C-alpha positions as CSV (number, residue, x, y, z in Angstrom):
1,M,5.6,-21.0,9.5
2,I,5.2,-17.7,7.8
3,K,1.7,-16.6,6.6
4,S,0.7,-14.0,3.7
5,M,-1.8,-11.1,4.5
6,T,-4.1,-12.1,1.7
7,G,-6.6,-14.6,2.4
8,Y,-10.2,-15.7,2.4
9,G,-12.2,-17.8,4.7
10,R,-15.7,-18.5,4.8
11,G,-18.1,-19.8,7.8
12,E,-21.5,-21.0,8.1
13,A,-24.4,-21.5,10.8
14,Q,-27.8,-22.8,10.4
15,L,-30.0,-20.9,12.4
16,E,-33.7,-21.3,13.0
17,G,-35.0,-18.8,10.3
18,G,-32.2,-19.6,7.8
19,K,-28.6,-19.8,7.0
20,L,-26.1,-17.2,8.0
21,T,-22.7,-16.9,6.3
22,F,-19.7,-15.2,7.4
23,E,-16.9,-14.2,4.7
24,I,-13.7,-12.8,5.9
25,R,-11.3,-11.1,3.3
26,T,-7.8,-9.8,4.0
27,L,-4.9,-7.9,2.0
28,N,-1.8,-6.5,3.1
29,S,-1.6,-3.4,5.4
30,K,0.8,-2.0,8.2
31,N,-2.0,-2.4,10.8
32,A,-5.1,-4.2,11.3
33,D,-7.6,-2.2,9.6
34,I,-10.8,-3.8,10.3
35,S,-14.3,-3.1,8.4
36,I,-17.5,-5.0,9.4
37,K,-19.8,-4.8,6.1
38,T,-22.8,-5.9,7.3
39,P,-25.7,-4.4,9.5
40,L,-26.9,-8.0,10.9
41,L,-24.3,-7.7,13.6
42,P,-25.8,-6.4,17.0
43,K,-23.7,-3.1,17.9
44,D,-23.4,-4.8,21.6
45,K,-21.3,-7.6,19.6
46,E,-19.3,-5.4,17.4
47,L,-16.5,-4.8,19.5
48,E,-16.0,-8.5,20.6
49,V,-15.9,-9.3,17.0
50,R,-13.1,-6.7,16.5
51,K,-11.1,-7.9,18.8
52,K,-11.4,-11.7,18.1
53,L,-10.5,-10.6,14.4
54,A,-7.4,-8.4,15.7
55,E,-6.1,-11.3,17.6
56,S,-6.4,-13.8,15.2
57,L,-5.1,-12.0,12.3
58,T,-2.5,-9.7,13.4
59,R,-3.0,-7.3,10.9
60,G,-3.9,-6.4,7.3
61,T,-6.9,-5.1,5.5
62,I,-9.7,-7.2,6.9
63,D,-13.0,-6.9,5.6
64,L,-16.0,-8.8,7.2
65,F,-18.9,-9.7,5.3
66,V,-22.0,-11.2,6.8
67,T,-25.2,-12.7,4.7
68,W,-28.6,-13.9,5.6
69,E,-30.2,-16.6,3.8
70,P,-33.7,-17.0,4.9
71,N,-35.7,-20.7,4.8
72,A,-37.6,-21.5,1.8
73,G,-41.0,-19.9,2.0
74,D,-39.8,-17.4,4.4
75,N,-38.5,-13.9,2.7
76,G,-37.3,-12.7,5.8
77,K,-39.4,-9.4,5.3
78,Q,-42.6,-7.5,6.7
79,L,-44.4,-4.6,5.8
80,N,-43.9,-1.2,7.8
81,Q,-47.4,-0.7,7.9
82,E,-46.9,2.8,10.1
83,L,-44.2,3.9,8.0
84,A,-46.4,3.3,4.7
85,Q,-49.3,5.0,6.2
86,D,-47.3,8.0,7.0
87,Y,-46.0,8.0,3.4
88,Y,-49.5,8.0,1.8
89,R,-50.9,10.4,3.5
90,Q,-48.1,13.0,2.7
91,V,-48.6,11.8,-0.8
92,C,-52.3,12.5,-0.9
93,D,-51.8,15.8,0.8
94,F,-49.3,16.8,-1.7
95,A,-51.7,15.6,-4.6
96,R,-54.7,17.5,-3.0
97,N,-52.7,20.7,-3.2
98,I,-52.0,20.2,-6.9
99,G,-55.6,19.4,-7.6
100,A,-55.9,15.8,-7.5
101,D,-59.5,14.1,-7.1
102,D,-60.2,11.3,-4.5
103,R,-60.1,8.8,-7.4
104,Q,-56.8,9.3,-8.5
105,L,-55.7,9.1,-5.0
106,A,-57.0,5.5,-4.6
107,S,-55.1,4.4,-7.6
108,S,-53.2,1.1,-7.3
109,E,-50.2,2.9,-9.1
110,I,-49.8,5.0,-5.7
111,I,-49.5,2.2,-3.6
112,S,-47.1,0.1,-5.5
113,T,-45.0,3.3,-5.6
114,I,-44.9,3.8,-1.9
115,L,-44.3,-0.2,-1.3
116,R,-40.6,0.8,-3.1
117,F,-39.9,3.5,-1.0
118,P,-36.8,2.9,1.5
119,D,-37.7,0.8,4.4
120,V,-41.4,0.1,4.2
121,I,-40.6,-3.6,3.1
122,D,-38.1,-4.5,6.3
123,A,-36.0,-7.5,6.1
124,K,-36.0,-8.4,9.8
125,K,-32.3,-7.9,10.2
126,Q,-32.6,-7.1,13.8
127,D,-33.7,-10.7,14.6
128,V,-31.2,-12.5,13.2
129,I,-28.6,-12.6,15.6
130,N,-29.5,-12.6,19.3
131,E,-28.4,-13.7,22.5
132,G,-29.7,-17.2,22.3
133,N,-28.0,-18.3,18.6
134,W,-24.8,-16.4,19.6
135,P,-23.2,-19.6,20.2
136,A,-23.8,-20.7,16.7
137,V,-23.1,-17.4,15.3
138,E,-19.7,-17.2,17.0
139,K,-18.6,-20.7,16.0
140,A,-19.2,-19.6,12.3
141,L,-16.9,-16.6,12.7
142,D,-14.5,-18.9,14.5
143,E,-14.4,-21.3,11.4
144,A,-14.1,-18.4,9.0
145,I,-11.2,-17.1,10.9
146,L,-10.1,-21.0,11.1
147,H,-10.2,-21.2,6.9
148,L,-8.8,-17.9,6.7
149,N,-5.6,-18.6,8.4
150,E,-5.2,-21.9,6.5
151,F,-5.5,-20.3,3.5
152,R,-3.0,-17.4,4.8
153,E,-0.5,-20.3,5.7
154,K,-0.6,-22.1,2.1
155,E,-0.2,-18.7,0.6
156,G,2.9,-17.8,3.1
157,Q,4.4,-20.8,2.2
158,I,4.5,-20.1,-1.6
159,L,6.0,-16.7,-0.5
160,R,8.4,-18.2,1.3
161,R,9.9,-20.1,-1.5
162,D,9.8,-17.3,-3.8
163,V,11.6,-14.6,-1.7
164,S,14.2,-17.6,-0.4
165,E,15.1,-18.4,-3.9
166,K,15.6,-14.6,-4.7
167,V,17.9,-14.1,-1.8
168,E,19.8,-16.9,-2.7
169,N,20.1,-15.3,-6.2
170,I,21.4,-12.3,-4.6
171,L,24.0,-14.5,-2.7
172,S,25.2,-16.1,-5.8
173,F,25.7,-12.7,-7.7
174,V,28.0,-11.6,-5.0
175,D,30.2,-14.9,-5.6
176,E,29.9,-13.6,-9.3
177,V,31.2,-10.1,-8.4
178,E,34.1,-11.8,-6.5
179,R,35.7,-13.3,-10.0
180,Y,36.0,-9.7,-11.4
181,E,37.8,-8.4,-8.1
182,K,41.5,-8.9,-9.1
183,E,40.4,-7.9,-12.8
184,R,39.2,-4.6,-11.8
185,V,42.1,-3.7,-9.3
186,E,44.6,-4.3,-12.4
187,N,42.3,-2.4,-14.4
188,I,42.2,0.7,-12.1
189,R,46.0,0.6,-11.9
190,T,46.6,-0.1,-15.3
191,D,44.5,2.9,-16.4
192,I,46.1,4.9,-13.8
193,L,49.6,4.5,-15.1
194,R,48.7,4.9,-18.5
195,K,47.2,8.3,-17.8
196,I,50.4,9.2,-16.1
197,E,52.6,8.2,-19.2
198,E,50.0,10.0,-21.6
199,L,50.6,13.1,-19.3
200,S,54.4,12.8,-19.6
201,L,54.7,12.9,-15.7
202,S,57.6,11.3,-13.7
203,P,56.3,11.0,-10.0
204,D,57.8,9.6,-7.5
205,K,57.6,6.0,-7.5
206,Q,57.2,5.2,-3.7
207,R,54.7,7.8,-3.3
208,L,53.0,6.9,-6.3
209,E,52.2,3.6,-4.6
210,Q,51.0,5.0,-1.7
211,E,48.5,7.2,-3.7
212,M,47.4,3.9,-5.4
213,I,46.8,2.0,-2.8
214,Y,45.0,4.9,-0.8
215,Y,42.8,5.1,-4.1
216,L,42.3,1.5,-4.4
217,E,41.0,1.3,-0.7
218,K,38.4,4.0,-1.5
219,L,37.0,1.9,-4.1
220,D,37.1,-1.4,-2.2
221,I,34.1,-3.4,-2.1
222,N,35.0,-6.1,0.7
223,E,32.8,-4.7,3.4
224,E,30.1,-4.4,1.1
225,K,30.1,-7.7,0.3
226,V,30.3,-9.1,3.8
227,R,27.8,-7.0,5.0
228,L,25.3,-8.1,1.8
229,R,25.9,-11.8,2.7
230,Q,25.2,-11.2,6.6
231,H,21.9,-9.5,5.7
232,C,20.8,-12.0,3.1
233,R,21.4,-14.8,5.7
234,Y,19.7,-12.8,8.5
235,Y,16.6,-12.5,6.2
236,L,16.6,-16.3,5.8
237,D,16.9,-16.9,9.6
238,T,13.7,-14.8,10.1
239,L,11.6,-16.3,7.6
240,D,12.6,-19.5,9.3
241,T,12.3,-18.4,13.2
242,E,9.6,-15.6,13.3
243,A,5.7,-16.1,13.3
244,A,5.3,-12.8,11.7
245,P,8.1,-11.2,10.4
246,G,6.9,-9.2,7.6
247,K,7.8,-5.7,9.2
248,K,11.5,-6.8,10.0
249,L,11.8,-8.3,6.5
250,G,11.1,-5.2,5.1
251,F,13.8,-3.4,7.3
252,I,16.6,-6.0,6.2
253,A,15.7,-5.5,2.4
254,Q,16.5,-2.0,2.8
255,E,20.0,-2.6,4.3
256,M,20.2,-5.2,1.4
257,G,19.7,-2.0,-0.8
258,R,22.1,0.2,0.8
259,E,25.0,-2.4,0.4
260,I,23.8,-3.0,-3.0
261,N,23.5,0.4,-4.2
262,T,27.4,1.3,-2.4
263,T,28.7,-1.6,-4.3
264,G,27.4,-0.2,-7.6
265,S,28.8,3.4,-7.1
266,K,32.1,1.7,-6.0
267,A,32.5,-1.0,-8.6
268,N,34.0,0.9,-11.4
269,H,33.4,-2.0,-13.9
270,A,31.2,-2.9,-16.8
271,E,30.6,-6.7,-15.6
272,I,30.3,-5.7,-11.9
273,Q,27.5,-3.2,-13.0
274,K,25.8,-5.5,-14.7
275,I,25.9,-7.9,-11.6
276,V,24.5,-5.1,-9.5
277,V,21.5,-4.5,-11.8
278,R,20.3,-7.9,-11.7
279,M,21.1,-7.9,-7.6
280,K,18.8,-4.7,-7.7
281,D,16.0,-6.5,-9.7
282,E,15.8,-9.4,-7.2
283,L,15.8,-7.1,-4.4
284,E,12.8,-5.0,-6.1
285,K,10.7,-8.4,-6.1
286,I,12.0,-9.4,-2.6
287,K,10.6,-5.9,-1.2
288,E,7.3,-6.5,-3.3
289,Q,6.6,-9.9,-1.8
290,S,8.1,-9.1,1.6
291,L,4.7,-6.3,1.7
292,N,2.6,-9.3,1.7
293,I,4.3,-11.2,4.4
294,L,2.3,-11.1,7.8
């Protein structure tokens, strides 16, 4: 079962002081590009979390968000008194240097301003995740990964139906090309004979037939049709048999493109050229969707 690289998963843990929420969002990428966007996760757990994400999600741009919601009545914050006093001393020294008096220094506005300085009010982030509650935290992370993979599987089935339909369309276009094969050869033969007649030439008939056969063989597209059909079937087989075929599907699509381009360059027929354009249109959509397949 194929998966999309785009997904979203969420998991929650109810801890003693409040609720911890994990959110994981993924987009397509060639490798596992993991970004942990939170200061709540202890440094000694970061490597473990990265390994778990890489093993479970394989690849993609993976963003992990962790948020903390304290229980009602507990804002989870405390005053960093030592830092606030240090800021106040520095402000007072500066104010005296510019001529301010002690009455002005006692103003509540100064204290109010200092309380808005960075890190004066600490959210007790370092106490949110610890060894005691790590099993519950890890369970919430696993829950988020599980939901993300379920999301990816649903999106993967949509992708599978879409690209399969487009590959089948290309196969049907190959069948359409064959309808014009005989007409194409006859048109080329007629054009050559007409040119000879216009130039009033009298070539050796046997030699003319030999040269015409050689020329028509150079324009023959039978091998391209055979290979294109093989590539299309290989693409569909890979979709059904491999768990994470995204990169391989991209390579197969490139091979399909080569055969389509060669068919177009050899076609020498207006209707076949139109069909080739439709093949290219379908193939571009296949390539775009293949980038999202894990």
